[in-house]
C-alpha positions in Angstrom: -114.9 -61.7 92.4 -113.0 -58.7 93.0 -109.9 -59.8 92.2 -110.8 -60.6 88.3 -112.1 -57.1 88.0 -109.2 -55.8 89.8 -107.6 -57.7 86.7 -109.5 -56.7 84.5 -109.5 -52.6 85.4 -106.2 -52.7 85.3 -105.9 -54.3 81.9 -108.1 -51.5 80.4 -105.8 -49.1 82.1 -103.1 -50.6 80.8 -104.4 -50.5 77.3 -105.5 -46.8 77.5 -101.8 -46.1 78.7 -100.7 -47.6 75.1 -102.7 -45.9 72.8 -101.9 -42.6 74.6 -98.5 -43.5 74.0 -99.2 -44.6 70.6 -101.0 -41.0 69.8 -98.3 -39.0 71.3 -95.6 -40.9 69.2 -97.6 -40.5 66.1 -97.7 -36.9 66.7 -94.0 -36.2 67.5 -93.1 -38.3 64.3 -95.8 -36.1 62.3 -94.5 -32.9 63.7 -91.0 -34.2 62.6 -91.6 -34.6 59.3 -93.1 -31.2 59.3 -89.7 -29.6 60.7 -88.2 -31.9 58.3 -90.8 -30.6 55.3 -89.9 -26.6 56.4 -86.2 -26.8 57.1 -85.4 -28.4 53.3 -83.8 -26.6 50.3 -86.1 -26.1 47.9 -83.6 -26.7 45.0 -83.6 -30.3 45.7 -87.3 -30.5 46.3 -89.7 -28.7 44.2 -93.1 -29.6 46.0 -92.2 -28.0 49.4 -95.5 -25.9 49.5 -97.7 -29.3 48.5 -96.0 -31.0 51.0 -95.7 -28.1 53.4 -99.8 -27.3 53.4 -100.3 -31.0 53.7 -98.5 -31.8 56.7 -99.6 -29.1 58.5 -103.8 -29.5 57.6 -103.2 -32.7 58.2 -101.6 -32.0 61.5 -105.4 -30.3 62.3 -107.6 -32.9 60.7 -105.8 -35.9 62.5 -104.9 -37.7 59.4 -101.6 -36.4 60.0 -99.8 -39.8 60.5 -100.9 -41.3 56.8 -99.3 -38.4 55.3 -96.4 -38.2 57.2 -95.5 -41.3 56.4 -95.9 -41.2 53.1 -93.8 -38.6 53.2 -91.0 -40.1 54.8 -91.1 -43.0 51.9 -91.5 -40.6 49.2 -89.6 -37.9 50.2 -87.0 -37.9 53.2 -85.8 -41.2 52.3 -85.2 -40.4 48.8 -83.8 -37.4 49.1 -81.0 -38.1 52.3 -79.7 -40.7 50.0 
């Protein structure tokens, strides 16, 4: 029984390590998209203020990953072609 509890505890530990790593990766991706938005030239990118505000507010309110993924596919991939 103790061996089972040890394996179960180890499984939960790996689960939380994975969750924390995924969270850190999503924060890094969101910061990368925010930096890309800030550095992008406004002549090619007309909605710079809107995207900057959305990405910055999203970081503080917790929905930054959704906005960052949308920004990546709508803006970054299209303008980097």
